[in-house]
C-alpha positions as CSV (number, residue, x, y, z in Angstrom):
1,M,16.7,7.1,14.2
2,M,16.0,10.6,15.3
3,K,18.4,12.0,12.7
4,S,16.6,10.1,9.9
5,I,13.2,11.5,11.1
6,L,14.6,15.0,11.1
7,S,16.1,14.5,7.7
8,V,12.7,13.5,6.3
9,L,11.1,16.5,8.0
10,A,13.7,18.9,6.5
11,F,13.4,17.3,3.0
12,G,9.6,17.5,3.1
13,A,9.7,21.1,4.1
14,L,11.7,21.9,1.0
15,L,9.2,20.3,-1.4
16,P,7.0,23.0,-2.9
17,G,3.3,22.2,-2.8
18,I,3.7,19.3,-0.3
19,A,4.5,21.2,2.9
20,A,1.4,23.4,3.8
21,A,0.9,24.9,7.2
22,H,-2.4,25.9,8.7
23,D,-3.9,26.6,12.0
24,T,-6.2,23.9,13.4
25,A,-7.9,26.1,16.0
26,T,-8.4,29.8,16.5
27,G,-5.6,31.8,18.1
28,N,-2.8,29.9,16.5
29,V,-3.1,27.2,19.2
30,S,-1.2,24.7,17.1
31,K,0.5,24.6,13.7
32,V,0.0,21.5,11.5
33,T,2.2,20.9,8.4
34,L,2.0,18.1,5.9
35,V,5.7,17.2,5.5
36,F,5.5,14.2,3.2
37,Q,3.0,11.9,1.4
38,H,3.8,8.8,-0.5
39,E,1.6,6.1,-2.1
40,L,2.4,2.6,-0.8
41,P,3.5,0.6,-3.8
42,N,2.6,-2.7,-2.3
43,V,-0.8,-1.7,-0.8
44,P,-3.0,-0.3,-3.6
45,G,-5.2,2.6,-2.5
46,K,-3.1,3.4,0.7
47,S,-0.6,6.2,1.4
48,M,1.7,7.3,4.2
49,K,1.3,11.0,5.2
50,G,3.7,12.6,7.6
51,V,2.3,15.5,9.7
52,L,4.4,17.8,11.9
53,V,2.3,19.2,14.8
54,E,3.9,22.2,16.6
55,Y,2.5,23.5,19.9
56,G,3.6,26.8,21.6
57,P,3.7,26.9,25.3
58,S,0.3,25.8,26.7
59,G,-0.8,25.0,23.1
60,F,-3.4,22.4,22.3
61,S,-5.7,20.9,19.7
62,E,-9.4,20.5,20.2
63,A,-10.8,17.0,20.7
64,H,-10.9,15.2,17.3
65,T,-11.1,12.0,15.3
66,H,-9.3,10.9,12.1
67,P,-10.5,9.1,9.0
68,D,-11.9,5.6,9.7
69,S,-9.2,4.3,7.4
70,A,-6.3,5.9,9.3
71,F,-3.7,4.2,11.5
72,I,-1.5,6.8,13.1
73,Y,1.9,6.4,14.8
74,A,3.1,9.6,16.6
75,T,6.6,10.3,17.9
76,V,7.3,13.3,20.1
77,L,10.3,15.2,18.6
78,E,10.6,18.0,21.1
79,G,9.2,18.8,24.6
80,S,6.3,16.8,26.0
81,I,2.8,16.1,24.8
82,R,-0.3,15.3,26.9
83,S,-2.5,12.8,25.1
84,Q,-5.7,10.9,25.7
85,V,-7.0,8.3,23.2
86,N,-10.6,7.1,23.7
87,D,-11.4,6.7,27.4
88,G,-7.9,5.9,28.4
89,P,-5.9,7.9,30.9
90,V,-4.2,11.2,30.0
91,K,-0.5,10.3,29.5
92,V,2.5,12.6,29.0
93,Y,5.0,11.6,26.3
94,K,8.5,13.1,26.2
95,A,10.8,13.6,23.3
96,G,11.6,10.2,21.7
97,E,8.5,8.5,23.1
98,N,5.6,7.5,20.9
99,F,2.0,6.3,20.8
100,A,-0.4,4.9,18.2
101,E,-4.1,5.6,17.3
102,M,-6.2,2.9,15.7
103,P,-8.9,3.4,13.0
104,G,-11.9,4.9,14.7
105,D,-10.1,6.2,17.8
106,R,-11.1,9.5,19.5
107,H,-8.2,11.9,20.5
108,G,-9.8,13.7,23.4
109,V,-6.6,15.4,24.7
110,S,-3.7,16.6,22.5
111,A,-1.7,19.4,24.2
112,N,1.7,20.7,25.0
113,G,2.8,19.3,28.4
114,S,4.6,22.6,29.2
115,K,3.4,26.1,29.9
116,T,6.8,27.6,29.0
117,K,8.4,25.5,26.3
118,P,7.3,24.5,22.7
119,A,6.6,20.9,21.7
120,K,6.6,19.1,18.4
121,L,5.4,15.7,17.3
122,L,5.5,13.8,14.0
123,A,2.3,11.9,13.2
124,V,2.6,9.3,10.4
125,F,-0.7,8.3,8.9
126,V,-1.4,5.2,6.9
127,V,-4.6,6.2,5.2
128,D,-6.7,5.8,2.0
129,T,-4.8,7.7,-0.7
130,D,-7.9,9.7,-1.8
131,Q,-8.5,10.9,1.8
132,K,-7.7,14.7,1.9
133,E,-8.9,15.7,5.4
134,L,-7.0,14.1,8.2
135,T,-8.6,15.6,11.3
136,F,-12.3,16.1,12.2
137,P,-13.4,18.1,15.3
138,I,-15.6,16.3,17.8
139,K,-18.9,18.2,18.0
140,K,-19.9,18.9,21.6
């Protein structure tokens, strides 16, 4: 299973115009790369979008939400990730573990679980095809 995920990531990174990296917060706290997107042929108006999130040591993303149409299934590929969804507990997920976010959920904590090692996760979105933005900061 892990090999097939890594193959998809490698393939997606080779596709010009599809893989696009950008910083989600100042100071290069995390790197987010769209690695694949594909319209679902049996669900008109919906697409799958794979997003690779890379954190350096102590890296994190600001609290955020996702589109109301988005269901997200995230798998930790390397290191560990601290995560809190809605008002649930902060949990640490290690490589090979995963979690889901339902439409409308708030992601209050998303951070590298280590101060010395990098971490990566693959977030697979099922979202409206015309949805361009996948993350919205929570205003404080």
